[in-house]
C-alpha positions in Angstrom: 22.6 29.1 29.6 23.9 30.8 26.4 26.9 28.3 26.2 24.4 25.4 26.3 22.4 27.1 23.4 25.7 27.6 21.4 26.7 24.0 22.0 23.3 22.8 20.9 23.5 25.0 17.8 27.0 23.7 16.9 25.7 20.1 17.3 22.8 20.7 15.0 25.1 22.4 12.4 27.4 19.4 12.6 24.5 17.0 12.0 23.3 19.1 9.0 26.8 18.9 7.5 27.1 15.2 7.9 23.6 14.7 6.5 24.5 16.8 3.4 27.8 15.0 3.0 26.3 11.4 3.1 23.0 12.1 1.5 22.0 10.2 -1.6 20.4 12.2 -4.4 17.0 11.6 -5.7 16.6 9.0 -8.4 16.8 10.3 -11.9 13.4 11.3 -13.1 12.2 8.9 -15.8 10.2 10.1 -18.8 6.6 10.5 -17.8 4.1 8.9 -20.3 0.5 9.9 -20.4 -2.1 7.1 -20.8 -5.6 7.0 -22.0 -7.6 4.7 -19.8 -11.1 3.5 -20.4 -13.6 0.7 -20.5 -13.0 -1.7 -23.4 -16.0 -3.2 -25.1 -17.0 -4.9 -28.3 -19.9 -4.3 -30.6 -20.6 -6.0 -34.0 -17.0 -7.2 -34.2 -15.4 -3.7 -33.5 -13.3 -3.1 -30.4 -14.1 0.2 -28.6 -12.8 2.0 -25.6 -14.9 4.6 -23.8 -13.0 7.1 -21.6 -13.1 6.6 -17.8 -14.9 9.9 -17.4 -17.8 8.9 -19.6 -18.9 5.5 -18.1 -20.2 5.7 -14.6 -21.2 2.0 -14.1 -21.3 -1.4 -15.7 -24.4 -3.6 -15.3 -25.7 -7.0 -16.3 -28.7 -6.5 -18.5 -31.5 -5.5 -16.1 -35.2 -6.3 -16.4 -36.7 -3.5 -18.4 -40.2 -2.3 -19.4 -40.9 -2.0 -23.2 -42.3 1.3 -24.2 -44.7 1.2 -27.2 -44.2 3.6 -30.1 -40.4 4.4 -29.6 -37.6 3.8 -32.0 -36.6 0.1 -32.5 -33.2 0.7 -30.8 -34.8 1.8 -27.5 -35.4 -1.5 -25.7 -37.2 0.1 -22.8 -36.6 1.7 -19.4 -35.3 0.1 -16.3 -35.4 1.2 -12.6 -31.8 1.2 -11.3 -31.7 2.1 -7.7 -34.7 4.4 -8.0 -33.8 6.1 -11.2 -35.3 5.3 -14.6 -32.7 4.6 -17.2 -33.5 4.2 -20.9 -31.9 1.0 -22.3 -30.5 1.6 -25.8 -29.3 -1.2 -28.1 -26.1 0.3 -29.7 -26.0 -2.3 -32.5 -29.6 -1.4 -33.6 -28.8 2.3 -33.1 -25.8 2.1 -35.4 -27.6 -0.3 -37.9 -24.9 -3.0 -37.5 -25.5 -6.7 -36.7 -24.9 -7.6 -33.1 -22.6 -10.6 -32.4 -24.5 -13.8 -31.7 -23.7 -14.3 -28.1 -25.7 -15.3 -25.1 -27.7 -12.5 -23.6 -26.2 -13.1 -20.2 -22.8 -12.1 -21.6 -24.0 -8.7 -22.8 -23.5 -5.7 -20.6 -24.9 -2.2 -20.1 -22.6 0.8 -20.0 -24.3 3.4 -17.8 -23.4 6.9 -19.1 -24.3 10.1 -17.2 -24.6 13.4 -19.0 -26.2 16.5 -17.5 -27.8 14.5 -14.7 -29.4 12.1 -17.1 -28.5 8.4 -17.1 -28.6 6.2 -20.2 -27.8 2.5 -20.5 -26.0 1.4 -23.6 -26.2 -2.3 -24.5 -23.0 -3.8 -25.8 -21.9 -7.3 -26.8 -18.9 -7.8 -24.5 -16.9 -5.8 -21.9 -13.2 -6.3 -21.7 -12.6 -4.3 -18.6 -10.1 -1.6 -18.1 -7.8 -0.8 -21.0 -4.7 1.5 -21.0 -3.1 2.9 -24.1 -0.2 5.4 -24.4 -1.7 8.7 -25.4 1.0 9.2 -28.0 -0.3 6.1 -29.8 -3.7 7.8 -30.6 -4.2 8.2 -34.4 -6.9 10.1 -36.1 -7.7 7.4 -38.7 -8.6 3.8 -38.5 -7.6 0.9 -40.8 -11.0 -0.7 -40.4 -13.9 0.4 -42.6 -16.6 1.9 -40.3 -20.3 2.5 -40.8 -21.0 6.2 -41.2 -23.3 6.0 -38.2 -20.4 4.9 -36.0 -17.8 7.4 -37.4 -19.7 10.3 -35.9 -19.0 9.0 -32.4 -15.3 7.9 -32.8 -12.5 10.2 -31.8 -9.6 8.2 -33.2 -8.1 4.8 -32.6 -5.3 3.0 -30.8 -3.7 -0.1 -32.3 -2.9 -3.2 -30.2 -1.7 -6.4 -31.8 -2.8 -5.3 -35.2 -6.4 -4.5 -34.1 -7.8 -1.0 -33.8 -9.5 0.0 -30.6 -11.8 2.9 -31.5 -12.1 5.7 -29.0 -15.9 6.0 -28.4 -17.4 9.3 -27.2 -20.4 8.0 -25.2 -21.3 11.5 -23.9 -21.6 12.8 -27.5 -24.0 9.9 -28.2 -26.3 10.6 -25.2 -26.3 14.3 -25.6 
C-alpha cells in the first residue's frame, strides 16, 4: 500500500513540475485609471454631472399638487410610490432662465439624503457619463451664477465644454 502512495505522490509531483514548466504568466497589469461616473444633465445651457451616489432615480415629471405660500421654486409635492416628494425647479432656485423645451422632455432627479427624498426638475438628462478622475479641475472656464457656484465641486472638460460636478446632496441638505 505504501508503494502505491509513493507512486501516486511521484505522479503528482511530475504533474506539478510540468505545469510550472509550461505555464504562461499572468498578463502584464495595465495602468488602472479611476473614473468619475454620474448622471449627466443640462440646466439653463450648463452641462452638469451628479455623482452616482447622489441620484437614486430618474423620473418623467409626475403630477404634483401645488402648495400655497411656498417659495416660487417649489412647484409642489408628488406622491411617488407612497412617499411625498417635494418637486423643486432648479432653474428657478438658481435664478437662471430655463431652456425653452417641451415639458415632456424635462426630467426629475430624485435625490435621497437622510431618508428624505427630493425631486429636482432639470431641462434634459444625458444619461450615464464617465470621466477620468485625473481630468477633474477646480475651476471652470464658464462664468457661473454665484447661486450655482455653491453647489459645484469642479469640472471635467469634454470637447471644449465644461461638465460641472454638481453636489445634489449639499443642495437638499
